[in-house]
Structure formats: structure tokens, C-alpha cells
C-alpha positions as CSV (number, residue, x, y, z in Angstrom):
1,M,-22.0,17.8,-21.0
2,K,-20.5,13.9,-20.3
3,T,-19.9,11.6,-22.7
4,P,-22.4,8.7,-22.8
5,L,-20.3,5.6,-21.8
6,T,-21.0,2.2,-22.9
7,P,-21.2,-0.2,-19.5
8,Q,-17.8,-2.7,-19.4
9,A,-20.6,-5.6,-19.4
10,Q,-21.2,-4.6,-23.5
11,R,-17.8,-4.4,-24.5
12,R,-15.8,-8.2,-22.4
13,P,-18.3,-8.7,-18.9
14,L,-16.2,-9.3,-15.5
15,Q,-18.0,-10.8,-12.4
16,G,-17.3,-9.2,-9.1
17,V,-17.8,-6.3,-7.1
18,F,-16.8,-2.8,-6.7
19,V,-15.5,-1.5,-3.4
20,T,-16.4,1.9,-2.8
21,G,-16.6,4.0,0.8
22,T,-18.9,7.4,2.3
23,D,-15.7,8.2,2.8
24,T,-11.7,8.0,2.8
25,D,-9.8,5.7,5.3
26,V,-13.5,3.9,6.0
27,G,-11.2,0.2,5.5
28,K,-11.9,-0.2,1.8
29,T,-8.6,-2.1,1.9
30,T,-9.0,-4.7,4.3
31,V,-12.9,-5.4,3.5
32,S,-11.2,-5.9,0.0
33,A,-8.7,-8.4,1.3
34,I,-12.2,-9.6,2.8
35,L,-13.9,-10.1,0.5
36,C,-11.3,-12.0,-1.7
37,K,-10.9,-14.4,0.7
38,A,-13.8,-15.5,0.8
39,W,-14.5,-15.7,-2.3
40,G,-11.9,-17.0,-3.9
41,A,-11.6,-13.1,-5.2
42,D,-8.8,-11.7,-7.7
43,Y,-8.2,-7.6,-6.5
44,W,-8.2,-4.5,-8.6
45,K,-7.1,-1.2,-7.3
46,P,-7.2,1.1,-10.4
47,Y,-6.3,4.3,-9.0
48,Q,-3.5,4.1,-6.5
49,T,-3.4,7.8,-5.4
50,G,-1.1,8.3,-2.2
51,T,2.2,6.4,-3.1
52,A,4.4,9.1,-1.7
53,N,3.5,8.4,1.8
54,Q,2.8,5.1,1.8
55,V,3.1,1.6,0.3
56,G,0.1,1.2,-1.3
57,D,-3.3,-0.8,-1.1
58,T,-2.3,-3.2,-3.6
59,E,0.7,-4.4,-1.7
60,T,-1.3,-4.3,1.5
61,V,-3.9,-6.4,0.1
62,A,-1.0,-8.5,-0.7
63,A,0.4,-8.9,3.1
64,L,-3.6,-9.4,4.4
65,L,-4.1,-12.7,2.2
66,A,-0.7,-14.6,2.9
67,S,-1.4,-16.8,-0.2
68,T,-0.6,-17.3,-4.2
69,A,-4.4,-18.7,-4.1
70,H,-5.1,-14.9,-5.8
71,T,-4.1,-12.5,-8.7
72,L,-3.3,-8.8,-7.6
73,H,-3.3,-7.1,-10.6
74,P,-0.9,-4.2,-11.0
75,P,-2.5,-0.6,-10.7
76,A,-3.5,1.2,-14.1
77,C,-2.2,4.2,-12.8
78,T,0.0,5.2,-9.4
79,L,0.3,8.6,-8.2
80,R,2.1,10.2,-5.8
81,A,0.4,12.8,-3.9
82,P,-2.6,11.2,-1.6
83,L,-5.1,13.5,-3.8
84,A,-7.9,12.8,-5.7
85,P,-6.9,11.1,-9.0
86,W,-7.7,14.1,-10.7
87,A,-6.2,16.0,-9.0
88,A,-2.7,14.1,-8.3
89,A,-2.4,13.7,-12.0
90,R,-2.6,17.4,-12.8
91,I,0.5,18.1,-10.2
92,E,2.2,15.1,-12.0
93,R,1.3,15.8,-15.4
94,Q,-0.2,12.5,-16.3
95,A,-3.3,12.5,-18.3
96,M,-6.6,11.2,-17.1
97,D,-9.2,9.5,-19.3
98,M,-11.3,6.9,-17.3
99,T,-13.0,5.3,-20.3
100,A,-9.2,4.4,-22.0
101,L,-9.4,2.3,-18.7
102,Q,-8.2,-1.9,-19.7
103,T,-9.7,-3.6,-17.6
104,P,-7.5,-7.0,-16.6
105,T,-8.0,-10.3,-17.2
106,S,-9.1,-13.2,-14.9
107,Q,-11.0,-16.2,-15.0
108,A,-11.7,-15.3,-11.0
109,P,-14.1,-13.0,-9.1
110,M,-12.9,-9.5,-9.0
111,V,-12.9,-7.7,-6.0
112,I,-12.0,-3.7,-7.9
113,E,-11.7,-1.4,-5.4
114,G,-12.4,2.4,-5.8
115,A,-10.2,5.7,-4.7
116,G,-12.5,7.0,-1.7
117,G,-16.0,7.8,-1.9
118,L,-18.5,8.0,-5.1
119,Y,-17.6,11.6,-6.1
120,V,-14.6,12.0,-5.5
121,P,-13.2,12.3,-9.6
122,I,-10.8,10.8,-12.1
123,D,-10.7,13.1,-14.5
124,E,-12.9,16.1,-16.1
125,R,-15.6,14.5,-16.9
126,H,-15.7,11.1,-15.0
127,M,-15.3,10.4,-10.5
128,M,-16.0,7.0,-8.9
129,I,-19.6,6.8,-9.4
130,D,-19.3,6.6,-13.2
131,L,-16.2,4.0,-12.3
132,A,-19.2,1.6,-11.4
133,A,-21.6,2.2,-13.3
134,W,-18.6,2.0,-16.3
135,L,-17.2,-1.6,-15.0
136,A,-20.6,-2.8,-14.2
137,L,-20.5,-4.4,-11.4
138,P,-22.7,-4.9,-7.6
139,V,-21.1,-1.6,-4.7
140,V,-20.4,-3.1,-1.7
141,L,-20.7,0.5,0.3
142,V,-18.5,0.2,3.4
143,T,-18.5,2.4,5.6
144,R,-18.1,3.9,9.1
145,S,-20.3,2.3,12.3
146,T,-19.9,5.1,14.8
147,L,-20.9,8.6,14.2
148,G,-22.5,10.9,11.9
149,T,-22.0,7.5,9.6
150,I,-26.5,7.0,8.8
151,N,-26.5,10.8,7.4
152,H,-23.0,9.4,4.6
153,T,-24.5,6.3,4.0
154,L,-27.6,7.5,2.9
155,L,-26.9,9.9,0.9
156,S,-24.0,7.9,-0.4
157,L,-27.7,4.8,-0.8
158,H,-29.4,7.3,-2.9
159,A,-26.8,8.4,-5.4
160,L,-26.4,4.5,-6.3
161,S,-30.8,4.8,-6.9
162,R,-30.1,7.6,-8.5
163,R,-27.5,6.2,-11.2
164,G,-29.6,2.3,-11.2
165,I,-26.1,0.8,-9.8
166,P,-26.7,-2.8,-7.9
167,L,-25.7,-3.1,-4.5
168,L,-24.7,-6.1,-3.1
169,G,-24.4,-5.2,0.4
170,I,-23.3,-2.4,3.2
171,V,-20.0,-3.6,5.4
172,M,-19.7,-1.4,9.0
173,N,-16.8,-0.9,9.3
174,G,-15.3,-0.2,13.2
175,P,-16.7,-0.8,17.2
176,P,-20.4,-2.4,16.9
177,S,-23.5,0.1,16.6
178,P,-26.7,-2.2,16.5
179,G,-28.5,1.4,16.4
180,N,-26.6,2.9,13.5
181,R,-26.9,-0.9,11.9
182,H,-31.2,-0.6,12.4
183,A,-31.1,2.6,11.2
184,L,-29.6,2.0,7.6
185,Q,-31.8,-1.8,7.0
186,H,-34.9,1.2,8.0
187,F,-34.1,4.0,6.1
188,G,-32.0,2.5,3.3
189,G,-33.6,-0.5,2.5
190,V,-30.8,-2.4,2.3
191,E,-29.0,-5.3,3.8
192,V,-25.6,-5.3,6.5
193,L,-23.5,-7.8,5.6
194,A,-20.9,-8.7,7.8
195,E,-19.9,-5.6,10.7
196,I,-15.9,-5.3,11.2
197,P,-15.5,-5.1,14.4
198,A,-12.2,-3.3,15.3
199,V,-9.0,-5.8,15.9
200,A,-5.4,-5.8,17.8
201,Q,-3.8,-8.1,15.1
202,L,-4.7,-7.5,11.1
203,D,-3.0,-10.3,9.8
204,A,-4.0,-12.8,7.3
205,E,-5.5,-15.4,10.5
206,T,-7.4,-12.9,11.5
207,I,-8.5,-12.2,7.7
208,A,-9.4,-15.2,7.8
209,A,-11.7,-15.6,10.0
210,L,-13.5,-12.5,9.5
211,A,-13.9,-13.8,6.2
212,S,-15.6,-17.1,7.8
213,R,-18.6,-14.8,8.3
214,I,-19.2,-13.1,4.4
215,P,-21.9,-15.0,2.9
216,P,-21.4,-16.8,-0.9
217,L,-21.0,-14.4,-3.9
218,D,-23.5,-16.3,-6.4
219,A,-26.2,-15.5,-3.1
220,L,-25.5,-12.1,-3.2
221,L,-25.1,-11.6,-6.3
222,S,-28.9,-13.2,-7.1
223,Q,-30.0,-10.7,-5.0
224,A,-28.4,-7.4,-6.0
225,A,-30.7,-4.4,-6.7
226,P,-30.1,-0.5,-6.7
227,P,-31.0,1.1,-3.2
228,H,-35.1,1.3,-3.2
229,F,-35.9,4.5,-1.1
230,A,-39.3,5.2,-0.6
């Protein structure tokens, strides 16, 4: 049985969003950089894995923003294996306890990026969806635009709905698909905040252009609510 969690909001309220995805490598880090640029937000990825083979997502966001206007908080836990935090920590003999996580202090809103999807394990008792609930922040769900996205996205929305976790909106990543967008809005009862097309060169200029299409954070926060399924 899981230990009941005290939401972060009951200890020290945070302002911002939790960015998660329907799967790994769906574009969460790129979307996180876009949201940071759009809202003047700081960035934090609590759990970073896979550093044995590639640079961390914090370094990637720093390169994409190319600005000192944002604070990029270092990960609370960095693991080398490209696995879920729980699995990577077991290999590296690190103890993991999500409830011991210390959130950084920030005067700006924060974009907090998860690892993988909602049911990626963090420790023996908690998954990313538990982290979203514990942080008490609305979720931005990043999803592919291509075949398979309807099933994966609706399952993720259903999981958020069952836990009563507010959704800020969906960001679709990949070639524009009006049919998939319509299906997600129709069956999921949610709005698509943005569609991020494939670009020839992903750099600070591209991130700034994409950020200009994102609605203001305050307006979105006022409408955030758990997904509703008929």
C-alpha cells in the first residue's frame, strides 16, 4: 500500500506546470524549452537518466534557450543508465525516495519535466503520475501527432482524470495531423495548446518563434481542470 502523500502545495506552493509525455522521446524537452521561453519560466528536471550516452536534458534546454534570463535548476538525481529512474538507481545502488525530493526555490514560474510517461517508476512505491500529484501542478501532456497517438493520449488523459490531476493542455509533436487533433479534442474533451512541426534546425531562434504561439500562462492556469470523460 502506498503512503498517503502530502501535496507540495500544502508545504510550499509552486507556480508552473509539470511536463509529461505519452511515451519516451516524444519531445518533452523541446516543449519544455518552448514553454520556458513563452512564459519566462525556470526549468527543472528532477530525475535525469541516460547520461552515459548523451548530454542531460538540462544542458539541452540551456542550449535551446541560449539566454541567462532563465534559471535552470540542476537535477535532484542523475543516473547513467538510459532506463526508468527506479531501474537505473538499482543498477547504480542508489536509494530512491520520491517523498524526500527537495523542490528548488524560484521567483519565476517553473517548467518541471518528468522522465518518460506517467507510469514510469521512480522508486518502489511511486511513479511519475505520483510526482505530478505531489507537486500539485497542472500537466502539459506532450504527444506524437502520428499513428497511435489517439490510443496513447487518451489512456494518459484517463489516468490523469482518475487521479483528479488538472490538465493545462496537449502539445502535439510531429507532422500536422488534423484528423488526430480532432479525435483527441473530441474524445478527450481537451484543447491542443500547440502543434510543433518537424523543423530543419532546432535552435534558440526556432524555439523563440514556436514560443510566440503559446497562450499566456495565467490564462491557461485559470482554465486548468482534470480531463473529463463522458
